[in-house]
C-alpha positions, 0 to 999 in steps of 0.5 A, a space after each residue: 705607162 703601159 705594161 710591156 707584157 700582159 699581166 697574169 692573175 694569181 691569188 696571194 698566199 703570203 708576203 714575207 721578207 719584204 721582197 717576196 710573195 708566194 702566189 697561187 695561179 689556181 691551176 695547181 701552180 704555186 710560185 714565189 714572185 718578186 715584191 717590188 715594195 720595201 714598205 709595210 703595204 698596210 691593207 694591201 697584202 692580205 692572203 687571199 687577195 687578187 693579184 696581177 703579175 708581170 712576167 720577168 725578163 729572161 735571166 731573173 731569179 724569180 719568174 714574176 713581179 708583183 704589179 697590182 692588187 685588187 682592193 674592193 672594186 679597184 686596182 692598186 699599184 704596189 710597184 714603187 719603181 713606177 712613180 718616177 717614171 709616171 711623173 716624168 711621162 706626165 710632166 712631158 705630157 703637160 699633165 702636171 700644171 704647176 710644173 709646166 714650162 720648163 725646157 729640160 728635165 733630168 732624172 737622178 741628179 746628185 744634190 744634198 748630202 749623198 742624195 739624188 733628186 728624182 727630177 730636176 726641171 731647168 729653164 734659162 729664165 727661172 731658177 732650177 726646180 727640184 722635184 722629189 717623188 714619193 709613191 703612195 698607196 695607203 688608204 684608211 677611209 676616203 683619202 690617201 695617206 703617206 707614209 705607211 711606216 716610219 721613213 727616216 729617208 723621207 724626212 731627210 729628203 724633206 729637209 734637203 728640199 728645204 735647203 734648196 729653197 733657202 739656196 734660191 731654188 724651187 723645190 717640190 714634193 710630188 706624192 703619186 697615189 697609185 690608186 684611183 679610189 681616193 678623194 684627197 691626201 693627208 699625212 699618216 702622222 700617227 704612223 710617222 710623227 717625225 715625217 709629219 714634222 719634217 713636212 711642216 717644216 718644209 712647207 713653212 720654208 716654201 717647199 711646194 706640196 702636190 699630190 696626184 692620183 693614178 688611173 690604173 688598169 691591167 694594161 698600164 698606169 698613168 697620172 690622172 688628176 690632182 688631189 687636194 692635200 688636207 694636212 
């Protein structure tokens, strides 16, 4: 995935009300940018951080959208709208080996209880494959972790994937790590024990767990390689 326009560098002043961030361009300009991330962004929203913004299309209320933040020597993607697109692109390119071989892929298909599956993979010679995609950017040590705050919705999705397996389908939870400085993946059980319990239930029932990290630059983001899950 390539950014449609060159990103603009700024310095983060503060992130607040979840979806707003004040930034300083270093030339006397300070603006409020859209923060496309409803999570806690633990470790990614420290004032003074170097951030990279995408110019907003005409007609948007805020002139910029926050895309990347520098943490040490690495860029981290914070836009939670991208993982579904990144996963779809990687599937089309055959970069997610366990999910190869399906003839068709559909996005946002209704299933479960008032939910939509991120990706539904289909072929006439095999059961449908329901793929739920989760954005990951938390790191507290050498590995990536999920979630970064309590997510009742995330636990609900795991239970719905479990129901798909019990109905004879294939179900996959795909964690997309929007950073390239992680060696493995684990659950942040201390931040959300209920999600960890739902993960264990789903895994025992046959839901497959996959994790892939991304390579990130100011030009774009793409899924790079799998990470081991150490739960």
